[in-house]
N, C-alpha and C positions, 0 to 999 in steps of 0.2 A: 189493504189489508186489516182485518177487524182486530179489535183489541185481545180478543181471547186467542186467535192463532199467534199475535205478538208476544203474549204471555207465555205460550206453549214453547216457542222458539228460545225464549230467553231460558226458560226452565232446562229445556234440553241442554243448552250450552252450559249450564251451571252445573249440572250433573256430570256432563264430560269432563268439565275442568277439575271437580273435585274427585272423579273416580278414574282420572287418567293413571296410567302405570309411571312410576317414578322410581329410579333406581336409587337406593340407599347411597348417601355421599359418606364416604371415610374421610373426615378432616384432619386425621393423623397423618393421611398422606402429605398434607401441606408442607410438612417438614421436610420431606424428600425431594422437594423442588430446588433445583440449584439455577439461580439465574446467570445466565453467561452474555453480559453486555458485549457490544461489539462496538468499536470505535474506528471510525476511518479519518485519517488525516493527510493532508498534503505533505509530502516528505522533502523532495528537492525538485528544482526546475533549471534548466539553463538553455541558452540560445548561443552556440559558439558558431562565429562567422570562420570561413575557411582561412582569412589572412591571419587568424591568431595562430596557426600552424606554421607560419612563416616570419621570420624577424628581417624586415627590410633593411633594418640598420646595418645588420652585420652579414646580410645575404646567405642565412643558414636557416635549415628547416629546424621547426620546434615540434619534437616527436611526441612530446607529453604536454598536456595542460592540466592543472590541478584548482581544485577549489575545496574550500571547507567550509562547512554549515554546523551550526551548533543545533543540536537536539536534545534540549535540557530535560524534555519532560519524561526521558527514559530514567532519569535518575530519581525519581519519585520512589519513596519506600514501599507505598500502598500499591503502585503499578508493579514494582519487582515482585512483590507477594502474590499478585494476583494475575499476573500475564500468564497464559498458557501457550500462546501461539500468536505469530505475526506473520503476514503476508506482505511481502513488497511488491508493487506491481511498477514495474518501469516501460515507459514507452517513447522510443526513439524516433524521431524523423529525420532521416538523413538525406541530404540534398548534394552532399559531397563525394565525389567519386573516387572514393577511397573506405576501406572496411576500417573499423575501429575495434579496440579493446577498452571496455570501460571496467574500472575496478572501484568497489566501493569499501572503502575500510573504516570500520567503526572503532573510534578511538576513546580511551578513558579519559578522565582527567588529567592522568599522569602520562597521558600519550602512548599508553600501552594499548596494542591491538587486542579489542574484545570481540570482534567478529568480522567476517570478510566475506563479500560476495562479488561477483563479476559475470560479465556476458560480451560476447561479441556484437557489433552491430555492423549489419549487412551495409554495403556500398550502394550509394544512390546515384542521382544525376540531378543537375539543376532542374531538367525539364520533367523528371520523375522521381520525386522524392520516394524513398523506401521506408516503410515503417517495420521496426523490429520491437516486438514485446516480450518481455522477459518478467517471471514470476518467480520469488524466492520465498519459500515457506521454511519458516523458522520454529523449532519446536524443540522440546526436550531441553537437553542440557545448552543446546545453542540459546534457548531464550534468556537463561540465567546471565550468559557471556554478554549478550545484547544489551540487557539492562543496566550492564556496567559501563556502557557508552555516553558519552554527552556531545559527541560531535561525529561527522562523517566527512571523510575526505574522498573526494571523486577525482579519479585520475582517469583521462581520456588520451589513448595513446594511438597515434597514427603510423602505418608503415612507411610513408613517403610523402614528402610536400614539396612544393615549390611555389614560386610567387605567382602562379598563374592559376593556383586552385581556387575553385569557385564554390559556393554553396554555404550551407550551414548545418549543423547538427543541433537539434532539439531534443531536450527531454522534459519530460512531465512523470512524476512519479506520486504514488500514494502508499500508505501502509494501512493495513486493516490489522487492529489489536483485537484479540479474543482474549476477555477477562472472566474470571470465575470469583464469585463473591463467596 
């Protein structure tokens, strides 16, 4: 390509660049932008073996197994002011041939109930574990109650148990917090 045609192409590109249509930008709209950060955190997890639902020393079934987990981040005043919504996601994998009822009780520092949630978990089998997924969406006034909690008590209840029960119940969970600045 000769020098003249090269210069013509550059001149045409420069003209196109400077004469292109540009929409006026209203920088006053920048004040209307609201950032809504999203935070995902692991919440609780457990793996309960079937033998936890039977006391071999007394030969009696144990119908409820409980555990408490601290969740100190909810009592942060900045989070309390800016939290608009929370989504809890629970995934259970059950290889125990029994149905379960799982309750989540969110407690304040004074052990007052701030928020509750719960779900049934479907019966599984050692050879064919069953997955139960549960989502709890917390909005409105419930968000304020939730932020008062600093621990969660998980109660896993079985309808019947015996010494021959096999398998395990596994829980993995996470929470997605939606904040507004």
